[in-house]
C-alpha positions, 0 to 999 in steps of 0.5 A: 754954140761955142763950148766954154774954154777949159783951162789946162788948170781946170783940166789938171784938177778935174783928173785929179779929182777923178784919180782921188775918187778911183783911189778910195773906191779901190781902198774901200772895195780892198777893205772889205773883202767877201765874207764866206761863212762856213758852219763846220762840225766841232771835231774840224776846230783845229784844222778848219781855222788853218785851212781857213788862213790858207785859203785866205792867202790864196784868195786875199779877196776872201775873209773865212768866218768859221762857226763850230759846233755839234754837227746837229745843232748847227742844223738846228741854226740853219733850220731856224734861219741861220745863214752860212755859206757851206757846212762841213758835218761829220755825218751825212744824216745832217746833210740828208735832213737839210736837203729834205728841208730844201736847205742844201744848194749843190750835191755834197762832197765827201772830204775826210774821214775820222776814227773813234779812240778811247781817252782816258784821264792820266791820272786814272790808273796805269795802263788802262784797258777798253775793258775797264770802261765796263768796271763798276765806278768808271766814269765815262762821258760820251756825246749825245745820241743825236750828235754824230760822235755820240752815235758812232760811239754807241755803235762801236760799243755794240761792235765790241760787245758782239766781240768774244773777247769782251764780256756779253753785256760790255755796251750796257755796262759802259752806258751805265757808266755814262756819267754826261752825255755832251752836245759836242765831241770837243766837250767830251774830250775836255771832260776827261782831260780835265779829270771830270771823267775817267774816260771818254769816246772821241775822236781820234782827231780830238785827242791830238790836240795839243792842250789835250794830248798831254792830260789823257792817255789814248786808247785805240779801238780795234780796226774790226770793231771801229767806225770810218766817220765820213765827213760831207761839206755842202754849199747852202741854198741860202748861201750868199755866194750866188752868181759870180761870187759862188766861186769863193764857196766852190774855191773853199771846197776845191781847197779842202780837196787839193794837195794842199787842203788834204796835207792840213787834215791829215796833220791834224789826224783826219784821213784821206777823202778817197778812202771809203767811209762806212755810213751808219743807218741814218734812222738810227740817229733820231732818237735820244735813246738809241744806241 
C-alpha cells in the first residue's frame, strides 16, 4: 500500500494547529488555578488575608478562598454539608466534634495562640479599670457561651472573681451587665467601637485592627487570670484536595508554621505556635447557660 504524500505546506499547517491547541490548553490551565477553600475563625480575618496572599505568591497555581465566621458556626456549616479543604478554629472543641462526626481528615495542628483583653469605648470614661465592668449601668457585650471567645470570656471572669482584688461576686455582676451576646468575636469588638456598648471581652488581636484601635481603650487582663487560646488547623475529610492535589492543603498548613507565616501571625498580635496553650474543658462549651 502506497501512503499519500504530505506536502511541506500541509506539514507546516498541521504543526501550527498542534502548537495552537497546546498553547490554548496551557492558557486554559493557567486561567483556572486550583481553589483551596479555607474556613477560619473570625478573629483570624486580617492575619489570614495576608497569609493567603503570601501563600498564593509562592504557589501561583492555587487560589485561596476564605470564609470567616465564629468557629462553632463554621462547624455547623460543615456538619450540614458545606465543602471546604481546611478548618482553622479558635479552639480544639470544634475539632473534637467534627472528628466525632468523621469530618476531620488529618490530625489537627496547633499553629498559633491568642489571649483576651477588655476593650472599652473611647467615650466611656477616663482611665477605666476592670472593676468598672461590674459597676451598675455599665453596658457589657460578650460572645455567646457556645463561641470559643464567649467561653473564654466567662472563664476569665470566674478567674478574676477568685482574685481577692475583685469583689466576691464579680463574675455575676459583670454578666448581669451584659446587654448583648454575639455569634462571633468581631461583632463584639465592633459594637464597642461604635459605642453600642461600654465594654467587651475580646481577643487581643481584634483590639489591634486598624479600624478598631483608634475607637477603644484596651485593658490588659492579668496574666495569671488570663486564658491562652490555642488555634488548631486541620484538613477536612470532605476536602477536594485529595490525591496529588492534597499537597496544596498541606502546603498552606506548612506555610502557617513557617517563619514567614509565623511572622504574619505575630504581626497581627497572635502568639508563637510552640507556646504552651491552656485548653478549657470541652464539655463546658455544650450549654448556652454555662459560664
